[in-house]
N, C-alpha and C positions, 0 to 999 in steps of 0.2 A: 382696242379691246379685241381679244382673240375669238376664235370660233367656239361655239358650244354645240354639243350634240343635241339634236332634237329627239326626244323620246315621245312617241305618239301617245303614251299614257298621260303625258302632261296636259293634253288637250283632248278630252274625250269628245266623241261625236255627240252632237246635240240629242240624238235619239237614244244614246246609251244612258241608263240611269246612273246618277252619281250623287254622292253626298260628301260635302267637305265639312270636316269639323275644324273650325278655325280657332285661332288663338282666342283665349278668353271664353271659350265655350259656345261660340255662335255656330249653328248648323246652317249650311247653305245647301239647299236641295234643288236640283234641276227639275225641269218640267216632267221629264220622263219618269224620274223617281217619285215625284209628287203624284203623278197619274196612277202609279202602281197601287196606291191605296185610296184612290177616288178623289184626290185633290181636296182634302179636308181643310177647314179654316182653323181648326185647333186639334192638337194631338196630346195624348198622354205618353209619357216616356216610361219604358220598362227596361230593366237591365238584368241580364243573366250573368252573374258574377263568375260562375264556374267556366262558362264558355266565352266570356268577354264579348257578349253580343248586346248591342243597344237595339231597342225596337221602338218604333213610333206607331201608335194606333189612334185612329180617329176617336175623339172624345169631346163631349160638351160639359164635362165635370169641372168643378171650380179649380181643381189642380192642373187642368190642361194648359198647355202652352199654345199661344197664338202663333199661327203661321202667317207671315205677311209677305207681300211682294218685296223683292230686294230693291227695286227702284220705282220711280214714278211711271216708267214705261212698263206697264203690266203685260205687254205682249211678249216679253222675254220668257215668262213662265217661271223664272228663277224665284224661289221663296227663301226666306230666312226665319230662324227661330233662335231666340236667345235662351240658352240652357246652361248658363254659367253655374247656377246652384247645383244642377244635376251632375255636371262634370266634376265639380269640386267634391260633392258628397261621395261619389263613387271613385274618386281619385283617377279620373280619366285624364291622360296626359294631353294637355293642350298647349304645350310649349312650342310645338311646331304644327302648322296647319297641314292636315292630311286629307286627301281625297280617296274615298272608298267606292266600290261598286256594290250598292245595296241589292237585296233580293226581297221578294214578297213571300211571307209565310203566314198562313192563317189570318190574312187581312192586315198584317203588320208589315211595315217597312223595316227590314233588319239590316244592321251594319255590324259585320264581324270585325272587331278591332284587332284580331290576330291575323286576319286575312290580308291579302295584298292591298297595298295602299301606295299612294304617291305623295311625296312631300311637295307642298305648294309654297312657292316663294313669290310673294307679291312685290310690286315695284318699290314699296317703302323699305322692304327688307334687303333689296339689292343695292341700295345706295351705299356709297362708301364715303369716307371722310373727304376724299378728293372732290366729290361732287359739291361740297360746301366751301371749297377754297378757290372760288373764281376771283379774278382780279389779282393785282400784284401790289407790291410795296413801292413801285417806281412812280 
C-alpha cells in the first residue's frame, strides 16, 4: 500500500465542534458541538431550503428526535441521532458521509450544507475485493 497524505481536517481536534452526516441520515455530533446547545436529550430539526442550512434546537415536543450516546462508553461525549426521514424529505445527499463545522445561532446548532466539509471514509468503505481473497487454490 502506498503513502497517503494526511489532511488535518480529517481528524478534528476534540475541542472543535463537528457534526458528521453519515450515510442513511445518521447525525454524529461530537461533545463540543453538543455543548454549544446545552447537551439536550432531544432536538427538533429545522431546515432553511434557500440557504441549505440544517438546524438542531432543543425540544421536548412529540416530533423531536432523541439524541443518544454513540457507544456504551458515555465518557466520549459523542452522540448520534437518526434523521433518515428528515434527510429524505428534504433531499439532503447522504450518499457520502460528510463532516461539517457547525455554529451556534439563536440557541440552535446550525450546519451549512454549502459550507466547507470533509468526506469521511470509514473502514468498511476502504475495503477492496483483494481483502476478501485470502488463501489460494493450491
